[in-house]
C-alpha positions as CSV (number, residue, x, y, z in Angstrom):
1,M,15.4,-6.2,-15.5
2,S,15.5,-4.7,-11.9
3,A,16.4,-1.1,-11.8
4,L,18.8,-1.9,-8.9
5,F,20.9,-4.1,-11.3
6,E,20.9,-2.1,-14.3
7,P,24.5,-0.9,-15.1
8,Y,25.4,2.6,-14.3
9,T,28.0,4.8,-16.2
10,L,30.0,7.7,-14.9
11,R,32.5,9.1,-17.2
12,S,34.3,6.1,-18.7
13,V,33.5,3.7,-15.9
14,T,30.6,1.3,-16.0
15,I,29.5,-0.2,-12.5
16,P,27.7,-3.2,-13.1
17,N,24.8,-2.5,-10.7
18,R,23.4,0.0,-8.2
19,V,24.2,-2.1,-5.1
20,W,27.4,-0.4,-3.8
21,M,29.5,-0.9,-0.5
22,A,29.8,2.3,1.7
23,P,33.2,3.0,3.4
24,M,33.2,1.4,6.7
25,C,36.4,1.5,9.0
26,Q,37.7,-1.8,10.1
27,Y,40.3,-0.4,12.7
28,S,42.6,-3.4,11.7
29,A,45.7,-1.9,10.2
30,E,49.1,-2.0,11.8
31,A,49.5,1.3,14.2
32,S,53.2,1.7,13.7
33,G,56.2,0.7,11.7
34,Q,56.8,0.2,8.3
35,D,53.3,-1.6,7.7
36,A,51.4,1.3,9.6
37,G,48.2,1.9,7.7
38,T,48.7,-0.9,5.2
39,V,46.2,-3.4,3.7
40,N,46.5,-6.7,5.4
41,D,44.8,-10.2,5.0
42,W,41.7,-9.2,6.9
43,H,41.1,-6.2,4.7
44,F,41.6,-8.5,1.6
45,A,39.1,-10.9,2.8
46,H,36.7,-8.3,3.8
47,Y,36.6,-6.6,0.2
48,A,36.9,-9.6,-1.7
49,A,33.8,-11.3,0.1
50,R,31.6,-8.4,-1.2
51,A,33.1,-8.5,-4.7
52,V,32.3,-12.3,-4.8
53,G,29.0,-11.5,-3.5
54,G,28.2,-9.3,-6.4
55,T,28.5,-5.8,-5.2
56,G,28.9,-3.5,-8.0
57,L,31.3,-0.8,-6.4
58,V,33.3,-1.2,-3.2
59,L,34.5,1.8,-1.6
60,T,37.4,1.4,1.0
61,E,37.2,2.7,4.4
62,A,38.2,6.2,5.0
63,T,41.7,6.0,4.0
64,A,43.9,8.6,5.5
65,I,46.0,11.0,3.4
66,S,48.6,11.2,6.2
67,P,49.5,9.6,9.5
68,E,47.8,12.5,11.5
69,G,44.8,12.1,9.3
70,R,43.7,8.8,10.7
71,I,40.7,8.4,13.1
72,S,42.6,5.8,15.0
73,P,46.0,4.4,14.9
74,A,44.7,1.2,13.1
75,D,43.2,2.9,10.1
76,L,44.3,2.6,6.5
77,G,46.4,5.0,4.9
78,I,47.8,6.0,1.5
79,W,50.7,8.3,2.3
80,N,53.3,6.0,1.0
81,D,54.2,3.6,-1.9
82,R,54.2,0.6,0.4
83,Q,50.6,1.1,0.9
84,V,50.1,1.4,-2.8
85,E,51.6,-2.2,-3.6
86,A,49.5,-3.6,-0.9
87,F,46.3,-2.1,-2.3
88,R,47.1,-3.6,-5.6
89,R,46.5,-7.1,-4.4
90,V,42.8,-5.9,-3.4
91,T,41.9,-3.6,-6.6
92,D,43.2,-6.6,-8.9
93,F,40.9,-9.1,-7.3
94,L,37.8,-6.8,-7.2
95,V,38.5,-6.1,-11.0
96,S,38.7,-9.8,-11.6
97,Q,35.4,-10.3,-10.2
98,G,33.8,-7.4,-12.2
99,T,33.5,-5.0,-9.2
100,V,34.7,-1.5,-9.6
101,P,37.3,-0.5,-6.7
102,G,37.0,2.8,-5.2
103,I,38.8,4.6,-2.4
104,Q,37.5,7.3,0.1
105,L,40.4,9.8,0.7
106,A,40.0,11.3,4.2
107,H,41.4,13.5,6.9
108,A,39.9,13.1,10.6
109,G,40.8,16.5,11.9
110,R,39.7,16.9,15.5
111,K,38.2,13.5,15.6
112,A,41.7,11.9,15.1
113,S,43.7,10.0,17.8
114,T,41.1,7.8,19.0
115,D,41.1,4.1,20.0
116,R,39.4,1.2,18.2
117,P,35.7,1.0,19.0
118,W,35.9,-2.3,20.8
119,R,38.4,-0.6,23.1
120,G,35.8,2.1,24.0
121,G,36.8,4.6,21.2
122,T,38.2,7.0,23.6
123,P,40.8,9.7,22.6
124,I,44.5,8.8,22.9
125,G,46.5,11.3,24.4
126,T,49.7,12.8,22.9
127,G,51.8,11.1,25.7
128,D,50.6,7.7,24.3
129,P,52.9,5.9,21.7
130,E,49.9,5.4,19.7
131,G,48.5,9.1,20.1
132,W,49.2,12.4,18.2
133,Q,47.9,16.0,18.2
134,P,44.8,16.5,16.3
135,V,44.2,19.6,14.0
136,A,41.2,21.5,13.2
137,P,39.7,24.8,11.7
138,S,39.4,26.1,15.2
139,A,40.8,24.8,18.6
140,L,37.4,23.5,19.6
141,P,37.3,19.7,20.9
142,Y,34.7,17.5,19.4
143,D,33.4,16.6,23.1
144,E,34.1,16.6,26.7
145,G,37.3,14.6,27.4
146,H,38.5,14.8,23.7
147,L,41.9,16.5,23.0
148,V,41.7,20.4,22.2
149,P,43.0,20.3,18.5
150,S,45.5,22.8,17.0
151,E,44.1,25.3,14.8
152,L,45.4,25.1,11.3
153,S,47.4,27.6,9.6
154,T,46.8,28.7,6.0
155,D,50.3,27.1,5.2
156,D,48.9,23.8,7.0
157,L,45.9,23.9,4.9
158,R,48.0,24.3,1.5
159,E,49.9,21.1,2.7
160,I,46.8,19.2,3.5
161,V,45.5,20.1,0.0
162,A,48.8,18.7,-1.3
163,Q,48.4,15.7,0.6
164,F,45.0,14.9,-0.8
165,A,46.3,15.3,-4.3
166,D,49.3,13.1,-3.6
167,A,47.1,10.6,-2.1
168,A,44.9,10.7,-5.3
169,R,47.8,10.0,-7.5
170,R,48.8,7.1,-5.2
171,A,45.2,5.7,-5.5
172,L,45.4,5.7,-9.2
173,A,48.7,3.8,-9.1
174,A,47.0,1.3,-6.8
175,G,44.3,0.4,-9.4
176,F,41.4,2.5,-8.1
177,R,38.8,3.5,-10.6
178,V,36.7,5.9,-8.4
179,A,37.9,8.1,-5.8
180,E,35.8,9.9,-3.0
181,V,36.7,13.0,-0.9
182,H,35.4,12.4,2.6
183,G,33.5,15.5,3.7
184,A,31.0,14.0,5.9
185,H,30.7,12.9,9.5
186,G,32.5,15.6,11.3
187,Y,35.9,14.9,10.0
188,L,38.2,17.6,8.8
189,I,36.6,19.0,5.6
190,G,33.1,18.8,7.3
191,Q,34.4,20.8,10.2
192,F,35.4,23.5,8.0
193,L,31.9,23.4,6.4
194,S,30.0,23.7,9.6
195,P,29.8,27.0,11.4
196,H,29.5,24.9,14.6
197,S,33.0,23.8,14.5
198,N,34.5,26.6,12.2
199,H,35.1,29.8,14.1
200,R,37.7,31.1,12.1
201,T,37.9,34.8,10.8
202,D,40.3,34.5,7.9
203,A,39.4,33.5,4.2
204,Y,38.4,29.7,5.5
205,G,35.8,30.9,7.9
206,G,32.7,32.9,8.5
207,S,30.8,33.0,5.1
208,F,29.4,30.1,3.2
209,E,32.0,31.0,0.6
210,N,34.9,31.0,2.9
211,R,33.8,27.8,4.9
212,T,33.3,25.9,1.7
213,R,36.7,27.0,0.2
214,L,38.9,24.1,1.6
215,A,36.6,21.6,0.4
216,L,36.6,23.2,-3.2
217,E,40.4,23.4,-3.0
218,V,40.7,19.5,-2.2
219,V,38.3,18.7,-5.2
220,D,40.0,20.9,-7.5
221,A,43.6,19.4,-6.6
222,V,42.3,16.0,-6.9
223,R,40.4,16.5,-10.0
224,E,43.6,18.0,-11.4
225,V,45.5,14.6,-10.9
226,W,42.7,12.2,-11.3
227,P,42.0,11.3,-14.8
228,E,39.4,12.8,-16.6
229,E,37.9,9.6,-17.8
230,L,37.5,8.6,-14.3
231,P,34.7,9.6,-11.9
232,L,35.1,11.5,-8.4
233,F,32.7,11.4,-5.8
234,F,32.1,13.8,-2.6
235,R,30.6,12.3,0.6
236,I,28.6,14.9,2.7
237,S,26.6,15.1,5.6
238,A,23.5,16.7,4.5
239,T,22.7,18.3,7.8
240,D,24.5,18.3,11.2
241,W,21.1,17.8,12.9
242,L,21.5,21.0,15.0
243,T,19.5,23.6,13.5
244,E,16.6,21.4,13.0
245,N,16.2,20.9,16.9
246,A,13.8,23.5,18.1
247,D,15.4,23.7,21.4
248,D,19.0,23.7,20.2
249,T,20.2,27.1,19.0
250,R,23.7,26.0,17.8
251,E,24.1,26.7,14.2
252,G,25.2,24.0,11.9
253,W,25.4,22.8,8.3
254,T,21.9,22.4,6.7
255,A,20.1,20.7,4.0
256,D,19.7,24.1,2.4
257,D,23.6,24.5,2.5
258,T,24.1,21.1,1.1
259,V,22.0,21.9,-2.1
260,R,23.8,25.1,-2.5
261,F,27.1,23.4,-2.2
262,A,26.1,20.4,-4.5
263,G,25.7,22.8,-7.3
264,L,29.4,24.1,-6.7
265,L,30.6,20.5,-6.4
266,L,29.0,19.8,-9.9
267,A,30.9,22.8,-11.4
268,H,34.4,21.6,-9.9
269,G,34.0,18.3,-11.5
270,V,32.4,16.2,-8.8
271,D,30.4,13.3,-10.7
272,L,28.2,12.2,-7.6
273,L,27.3,13.2,-4.0
274,D,27.3,10.5,-1.5
275,V,24.6,11.6,0.9
276,S,24.8,10.8,4.6
277,T,24.1,13.1,7.6
278,G,25.5,14.0,11.1
279,G,28.6,13.2,13.0
280,L,29.8,16.5,13.5
281,A,28.6,17.2,17.2
282,P,27.9,14.5,19.8
283,N,24.4,14.0,21.6
284,V,22.5,15.2,18.7
285,R,19.0,13.9,18.3
286,I,18.6,12.0,14.9
287,P,15.2,10.7,13.8
288,V,16.6,7.4,12.5
289,E,14.4,5.1,10.5
290,P,14.7,3.0,7.4
291,G,15.8,5.1,4.7
292,Y,15.8,8.4,6.7
293,Q,18.5,10.0,4.7
294,V,17.2,9.3,1.4
295,P,15.0,12.4,1.2
296,F,18.3,14.6,1.5
297,A,19.8,12.8,-1.5
298,E,16.6,13.1,-3.4
299,R,16.3,16.8,-2.9
300,V,20.0,17.1,-4.4
301,R,19.3,14.9,-7.4
302,T,16.0,16.7,-8.0
303,E,17.4,20.5,-7.5
304,T,20.7,20.3,-9.0
305,G,20.9,17.4,-11.4
306,L,24.1,15.9,-9.5
307,P,23.9,12.2,-9.4
308,V,23.5,10.9,-5.8
309,A,23.8,7.7,-3.7
310,A,21.6,7.2,-0.7
311,V,22.8,5.5,2.6
312,G,21.0,4.8,6.0
313,L,19.2,1.8,7.1
314,I,18.9,0.2,3.9
315,T,18.5,-3.3,4.6
316,D,16.4,-5.2,2.0
317,A,16.1,-5.6,-1.7
318,V,12.5,-4.2,-2.1
319,Q,13.3,-1.2,-0.2
320,A,16.6,-0.5,-2.2
321,E,14.9,-1.0,-5.6
322,K,12.1,1.4,-4.7
323,I,14.7,3.9,-3.8
324,V,16.2,3.8,-7.2
325,T,12.9,3.3,-9.1
326,D,11.3,6.2,-7.4
327,G,14.2,8.6,-8.2
328,G,15.5,8.8,-4.8
329,A,18.9,8.1,-5.7
330,D,20.9,6.9,-8.7
331,A,22.4,4.0,-6.6
332,V,22.3,2.7,-2.9
333,L,25.3,2.4,-0.5
334,L,25.0,-0.2,2.0
335,G,26.8,-0.3,5.2
336,R,25.9,-2.6,8.0
337,E,23.8,-4.7,5.9
338,L,26.8,-5.7,3.9
339,L,28.6,-6.5,7.2
340,R,25.8,-8.8,8.0
341,D,25.6,-10.4,4.4
342,P,28.3,-10.1,2.1
343,Y,26.3,-11.7,-0.7
344,F,23.5,-9.1,-0.5
345,A,23.7,-8.2,-4.0
346,R,23.4,-12.0,-5.1
347,R,20.4,-12.6,-2.9
348,A,18.7,-9.3,-4.1
349,A,19.1,-10.2,-7.7
350,R,17.4,-13.6,-7.0
351,E,14.5,-12.0,-5.3
352,L,14.2,-9.0,-7.9
353,G,14.9,-11.0,-11.1
354,G,18.4,-9.3,-11.6
355,E,21.7,-10.6,-12.5
356,V,25.2,-10.5,-11.1
357,R,28.4,-12.1,-12.2
358,T,28.9,-15.5,-10.8
359,P,32.6,-16.6,-10.3
360,D,33.3,-19.8,-12.4
361,Q,34.2,-21.7,-9.2
362,Y,30.6,-21.2,-7.9
363,G,28.9,-21.9,-11.2
364,R,27.6,-25.3,-10.2
365,A,25.5,-23.5,-7.6
366,V,23.6,-21.2,-9.9
């Protein structure tokens, strides 16, 4: 049996293999009205294809906990019950194919209110009907030309923590079996973690303990409402790629910070760390190559014992198998490769001698 196609159990949930789908925004929901942020036919077809293709775990795109938490007006959300009912159609189908449905709960912070990528991804001003005022730990824009965010008060933060918990309750009602808190790629929680974007002087800024406070409060609030028998993931950018640049004196979140933080997440009930990098600051040099983020995941796994999933230019079956076999990660999360090939898991199983579930309707092709 290929290691990539061995089942993997976290708490009471057994994922049939180690080929998982990373969250990838589709920017395809209605932007306003009663269907704002709601799953539609495009999302159903998108997720269903990967389940039919044998993917063990499918994580939805970054799903906003509030309208203001969206990256773009066309993002998915889970802030109302209408969205819950629409998600049930997706989760029921994934389960019928043997795939575990997971959801990534997110707030974009200062990177909110931007347009769809194919329209340029530019900031949408507050005077535009599709725009709104972004928020952040500090009133620092992401980049030139981006909106200056409003600095969040401690009352605002309590409300956001409650919104994460409410979103987790709705995710459970929608049929999800894995929840992931999005703390990566320079979105709100990651903005609090990094000293580059967090210039606060209160209990949520300054020291490592203070900068990680919001993240742990969110994890605790989600873990409190998320059933004990179901796993909770956390996605992190293991480095901002700032201090690693010799000619860049800006301080950022580092790999050492990630290892230290991973131990805290484990103690607070997180079951797996989804390890990515970057996204906090623009124009940062990243040494991109196949599997370039795997060493960060492996270090967390080795030094803390927290299970990890690796992402980043994982594009072929042998490469993915080696990551799992060599102990680089407990599973691989594929992004763009699953956009190119929804049946990656099925093809990899044939190549490696593994097995994936085949729908009865496709049995004649086995």
